[in-house]
C-alpha positions in Angstrom: 69.2 89.4 101.9 72.6 87.7 101.4 75.2 89.9 99.8 77.7 88.5 97.3 81.1 89.5 95.9 82.5 87.8 92.8 86.3 87.7 92.5 87.6 86.2 89.2 89.9 87.4 86.4 87.7 85.9 83.8 84.7 88.0 82.6 82.8 84.8 81.5 83.0 83.4 85.0 81.4 86.6 86.3 78.5 86.3 83.8 77.8 82.7 84.9 77.7 83.6 88.6 75.7 86.8 88.0 73.1 84.7 86.2 72.8 82.2 89.0 72.7 84.9 91.7 69.9 86.8 89.8 67.8 83.6 89.9 67.6 83.6 93.7 65.6 86.3 95.5 67.7 85.8 98.7 70.9 86.8 97.0 72.2 90.3 96.1 75.3 91.0 94.0 77.1 93.9 95.6 80.4 93.9 93.7 82.7 92.4 91.0 86.4 92.3 91.3 88.8 91.0 88.6 92.0 91.1 90.6 92.7 90.0 94.2 94.1 93.5 95.2 90.8 95.0 93.9 88.8 92.6 96.1 90.9 93.3 99.2 90.3 97.0 98.8 86.5 96.4 98.4 86.4 94.2 101.5 88.2 96.8 103.6 85.3 99.2 103.0 82.4 96.8 102.7 81.1 93.7 104.3 79.7 90.8 102.3 78.1 87.5 103.3 79.4 85.3 100.4 82.7 85.6 98.6 82.9 83.7 95.3 86.6 83.4 95.0 88.6 82.1 92.0 92.0 80.5 92.8 94.1 81.0 89.7 94.5 84.8 89.3 97.5 86.9 88.3 99.7 88.6 90.9 97.9 87.1 93.9 96.0 83.8 93.9 92.7 83.4 95.6 94.3 81.3 98.4 97.0 83.8 98.9 94.4 86.6 99.1 92.4 84.6 101.6 95.4 84.3 103.9 95.6 88.1 104.1 92.0 88.6 105.3 91.7 88.9 109.1 87.9 88.3 109.1 86.9 86.7 105.8 83.3 86.2 104.9 81.8 82.9 103.9 84.0 81.7 101.0 83.0 79.6 98.1 86.0 78.7 96.0 85.5 78.6 92.2 88.2 76.9 90.1 88.9 74.5 87.3 91.4 72.6 89.3 90.2 70.1 91.9 93.7 69.6 93.4 93.3 72.8 95.4 90.3 71.6 97.4 92.2 70.5 100.4 94.1 73.8 100.7 90.8 75.6 100.6 89.2 73.6 103.3 92.2 74.1 105.5 91.6 77.8 105.2 88.0 77.4 106.4 86.1 77.8 103.1 82.5 76.7 103.1 82.5 74.9 99.8 84.3 74.3 96.6 82.7 74.8 93.2 84.4 73.1 90.2 84.2 74.9 86.9 82.1 74.8 84.8 79.8 75.4 87.7 76.4 73.7 87.5 73.4 75.5 88.9 72.3 72.6 91.2 75.8 72.6 92.7 75.8 76.4 93.1 72.4 76.2 94.8 73.6 73.5 97.3 76.6 75.6 98.3 74.5 78.7 98.8 72.0 76.9 100.9 74.7 75.7 103.3 75.6 79.4 103.9 71.9 80.3 104.2 71.5 77.9 107.1 74.5 79.3 108.9 73.3 82.9 108.4 69.8 82.0 109.7 71.2 80.4 112.8 73.4 83.5 113.5 70.4 85.8 113.1 68.6 83.8 115.9 71.7 83.9 118.1 73.3 87.3 117.5 76.7 88.0 119.1 77.7 91.6 119.4 81.1 92.3 117.9 83.0 95.6 118.1 84.2 96.8 114.8 88.0 97.0 114.5 89.4 100.4 113.3 91.4 100.4 110.1 95.1 100.8 110.7 97.1 103.6 109.0 100.4 101.8 109.4 102.0 98.4 109.2 105.2 96.7 110.5 108.0 95.4 108.2 111.0 93.4 109.4 114.5 94.8 108.7 117.9 94.3 110.3 116.4 91.9 112.8 113.7 94.3 114.1 110.1 95.2 113.3 109.8 98.7 112.0 106.5 100.6 112.2 105.8 102.3 108.9 103.0 104.9 108.5 101.2 104.9 105.2 101.5 108.7 104.9 105.3 108.5 105.2 105.8 106.2 102.2 106.9 107.9 99.0 107.2 104.7 96.9 108.1 101.0 97.2 110.7 99.4 95.0 111.5 95.7 94.2 115.3 95.3 94.9 116.5 91.8 94.0 115.2 89.4 96.7 114.4 92.4 98.9 112.0 95.4 98.8 112.9 99.0 99.5 110.3 101.1 101.2 111.3 104.7 100.4 110.4 107.2 103.1 111.0 111.0 103.1 114.6 110.8 104.4 115.5 107.1 104.3 114.5 103.7 103.1 113.7 100.4 104.8 115.1 97.3 103.2 113.0 94.3 104.0 113.0 90.6 102.8 109.2 90.7 102.4 107.9 90.3 98.8 106.2 93.0 96.7 102.9 91.0 96.8 103.0 91.0 100.6 103.7 94.7 100.7 101.0 95.4 98.1 98.4 93.6 100.2 99.3 95.8 103.2 99.0 99.0 101.0 95.5 98.3 99.6 94.2 101.8 100.3 93.0 104.6 98.0 96.4 106.3 98.2 98.6 103.6 96.6 98.8 102.2 93.1 101.1 99.7 91.5 102.6 101.3 88.3 105.2 98.6 87.4 106.1 95.1 88.5 108.9 96.7 90.5 107.1 99.9 91.8 104.2 100.8 94.0 103.7 104.6 94.6 101.9 106.8 97.0 99.5 108.9 94.8 99.9 111.8 97.2 103.6 112.1 96.3 103.3 112.0 92.6 104.5 115.4 91.2 103.7 114.6 87.6 103.4 111.8 85.1 103.5 111.2 81.4 102.8 108.2 79.2 105.8 106.3 80.4 107.1 107.8 83.6 106.0 108.8 87.1 107.9 111.7 88.7 108.3 111.7 92.5 110.8 114.5 93.4 114.0 113.7 91.6 112.9 110.1 91.0 111.8 108.9 87.6 109.8 105.7 87.9 108.8 103.6 84.8 105.1 102.7 84.1 104.6 99.1 83.1 102.5 98.3 80.1 100.1 96.1 82.1 99.6 98.8 84.7 99.3 101.8 82.5 95.5 101.7 81.8 94.6 101.4 85.5 97.0 104.3 86.4 95.7 106.6 83.7 92.1 105.9 84.8 92.9 107.3 88.2 94.0 110.6 86.8 91.2 111.2 84.2 
């Protein structure tokens, strides 16, 4: 059985691919993600054979997401824009499906992956699983600083920089919020505003508009509110 994950911000695109997947006994849908960050979190905990990946998504594009994956699965790009095809192939994608996706084109792309999977099954290569890190490095003041996830209270956008607030200090790095967010895709972090990512373990309280971490009052962005409140139901 070939496992599949659909990553697309459009519900209709999910329905089309779900229908196609259901028509093939060899395919099994194991997950749906509507944002790149959600997909990265899923892939950190699960393995899939095929990733149906949309390119144009908010916050993090499909190609940007793909660049963050150390060991990506077989990727089938799905998009309405053919000009991204070359970029996709340079990242090692298996095929490129142009929306609206026809079933015959979908079938051809999946069959290419089936052939590769069957060859791999006949010639298995043992590979030791890499442990998930509980830290990352961020460049600041000309040096790489090791930052443990557990030490982070919250992350703040600060002009062209990002402040990573720790218990007794902060690290000011030139990395972007998107880059930092991809490094913090764990169960303990959530983005609450375009300018703030918080460590859930350090939240003292929250109301409809603010998150309180110690003496810090952090605003909740309108587009992030529903996801945040869902975590605390």
